[in-house]
C-alpha positions in Angstrom: -0.1 19.6 -9.4 0.6 17.3 -6.4 -1.3 14.2 -5.4 -1.4 11.9 -2.6 -2.0 8.5 -4.2 -3.0 5.4 -2.1 -2.7 1.9 -3.7 -3.7 -1.7 -2.2 -1.3 -4.4 -2.4 -2.3 -8.1 -2.1 0.7 -9.6 -0.1 1.4 -13.4 0.3 2.9 -14.7 3.6 3.8 -18.3 3.9 3.9 -20.4 7.1 1.8 -18.3 9.6 -0.5 -19.5 12.1 -2.5 -16.3 12.9 -3.6 -12.8 11.4 -1.2 -10.6 13.5 1.8 -12.6 12.8 0.7 -12.5 8.9 0.1 -8.9 9.2 3.5 -8.0 10.9 5.3 -10.0 8.4 3.8 -8.5 5.6 4.2 -4.8 6.7 7.9 -5.8 7.7 8.6 -7.4 4.2 7.2 -4.5 2.1 8.6 -2.0 4.1 12.3 -3.7 3.6 11.8 -3.8 -0.2 10.9 -0.4 -0.2 13.7 0.7 2.0 16.0 -1.2 -0.6 15.0 1.1 -3.4 15.4 4.1 -1.4 11.6 4.6 -1.0 11.2 5.3 2.8 8.8 7.9 2.0 6.0 5.4 1.0 3.9 4.9 3.9 2.9 1.2 4.5 0.0 0.0 6.6 -2.4 -2.9 6.7 -5.7 -2.4 4.9 -9.3 -2.7 5.9 -12.2 -4.9 4.5 -15.7 -4.2 5.4 -17.6 -7.1 7.0 -20.2 -8.5 4.6 -22.8 -9.2 7.4 -22.2 -6.2 9.9 -20.6 -4.0 7.8 -17.9 -3.0 10.3 -14.2 -2.7 9.2 -11.6 -5.7 10.0 -8.0 -6.2 9.1 -7.7 -7.1 5.6 -5.8 -10.5 6.1 -7.2 -14.0 5.4 -5.2 -17.4 6.5 -5.9 -20.8 4.7 -3.4 -23.6 5.0 -0.8 -21.4 7.0 -0.8 -19.1 3.9 -2.0 -15.6 4.5 -3.2 -12.9 1.8 -2.9 -9.5 3.6 -4.3 -6.3 1.9 -1.6 -3.3 2.4 -2.4 0.1 1.9 0.5 2.0 0.5 0.6 5.9 0.4 2.9 7.7 -1.7 2.9 11.8 -2.8 3.5 12.4 -6.1 4.9 16.0 -7.3 4.3 18.0 -10.4 1.9 15.3 -12.2 0.1 16.5 -15.1 -3.2 14.8 -14.1 -4.8 12.6 -11.7 -4.2 9.5 -14.1 -0.7 10.6 -14.7 0.0 10.6 -10.6 -1.7 7.3 -10.4 0.6 5.7 -13.5 3.8 7.2 -11.5 2.7 5.7 -8.3 2.0 2.4 -9.6 5.0 2.6 -11.7 7.4 3.3 -8.8 6.1 1.2 -6.1 5.6 -1.6 -8.8 9.2 -1.4 -9.5 10.3 -2.2 -6.0 7.5 -4.4 -5.3 7.6 -6.8 -8.4 5.3 -9.4 -8.7 2.5 -7.8 -6.1 -0.6 -6.8 -7.3 -1.5 -3.2 -7.0 -4.7 -1.3 -7.2 -5.3 2.4 -7.0 -7.7 2.8 -4.4 -7.4 6.9 -3.8 -6.0 9.9 -5.3 -6.2 13.7 -3.7 -4.8 16.6 -4.8 -2.9 18.5 -2.3 -1.2 21.9 -2.2 2.3 21.8 -1.7 2.3 24.7 0.9 -0.3 22.8 3.1 1.9 19.5 3.4 5.8 19.0 3.6 7.5 17.3 1.0 8.4 14.0 1.9 10.2 13.0 -1.3 
């Protein structure tokens, strides 16, 4: 079976003054490290966090002492996995190998038909 697995990554960015710069650096650094491992098929974008007061989503980035924690969403298609859990393990292993020392958490796993989506891998 084929799955689309979305992982959340906690990315630290040092020496930044604003959220937009932190997000840009985090996405760029993550993309660069993934591309070095020939994993350009992994989609990287900034995650969203819900505001505790109003419930509206905002970019998942926080700055303190010129250091930012940016929540990134990493999406990968896993083909021919035995189960949802197997697809999640494959995704974490592949992405985790390229992004060593970056905490990862599975956010979503969706099965898809190979006929309905093109193969990116």
